[in-house]
C-alpha positions as CSV (number, residue, x, y, z in Angstrom):
1,M,81.9,89.8,96.7
2,A,78.9,87.9,97.9
3,R,80.0,87.3,101.5
4,G,83.4,89.0,101.6
5,S,86.8,88.5,100.1
6,V,90.5,88.5,101.0
7,I,92.4,91.3,99.3
8,K,96.2,91.8,98.9
9,R,97.5,95.4,99.0
10,C,101.1,96.6,98.4
11,A,102.1,100.2,98.5
12,I,105.0,99.8,96.0
13,C,102.9,97.9,93.5
14,R,100.1,100.5,93.7
15,R,102.5,103.3,93.1
16,V,103.9,101.5,90.0
17,G,100.4,100.8,88.8
18,Q,100.6,97.0,89.0
19,K,97.3,95.1,89.5
20,Q,96.6,93.6,92.9
21,F,96.1,90.1,91.6
22,L,99.6,89.8,90.1
23,P,102.4,88.2,92.2
24,C,104.1,90.5,94.7
25,N,107.1,89.7,96.9
26,H,107.5,93.1,98.5
27,D,107.8,93.3,102.3
28,E,105.1,96.1,102.3
29,R,102.3,93.8,101.1
30,A,99.4,93.3,103.5
31,Y,96.3,91.3,103.4
32,G,92.9,92.4,104.5
33,I,89.2,91.5,104.2
34,F,86.3,93.2,102.4
35,Y,82.8,92.6,103.5
36,R,79.4,94.4,103.5
37,V,77.2,95.5,106.3
38,G,73.9,96.6,104.7
39,K,75.0,98.8,101.8
40,K,78.3,99.8,103.3
41,Q,81.5,98.1,102.2
42,I,84.1,97.7,105.0
43,F,87.8,96.9,104.7
44,K,89.7,95.5,107.7
45,P,93.5,95.2,107.4
46,I,94.7,91.9,108.9
47,G,98.5,91.6,108.3
48,S,101.1,90.1,106.1
49,N,99.8,86.5,106.4
50,K,97.1,85.4,103.9
51,K,96.0,82.5,106.2
52,D,95.3,84.9,109.0
53,A,93.1,87.0,106.6
54,E,91.3,83.9,105.5
55,A,90.7,82.8,109.1
56,A,89.4,86.3,110.0
57,L,87.0,86.2,107.1
58,D,85.8,82.8,108.1
59,D,85.3,83.9,111.7
60,R,83.3,86.9,110.4
61,R,81.1,84.6,108.3
62,H,80.5,82.1,111.2
63,A,79.7,85.0,113.6
64,R,77.2,86.3,111.2
65,A,75.5,82.9,110.7
66,R,75.2,82.3,114.5
67,P,72.2,83.9,116.2
68,E,73.2,85.3,119.5
């Protein structure tokens, strides 16, 4: 995770012990982003749409690159 990553989480798959990178069609799956601030790792849940999570991560990267 050099600059952050999109992660899929599903409560049903986690209870069964299935890995997060395998296909999941449950309604409970949710996407979120992991990124680091200093040495601290932060997870932000985004929603059930992967494109929204990718856009949020991209916004986070661009906001970090822009000096204010």
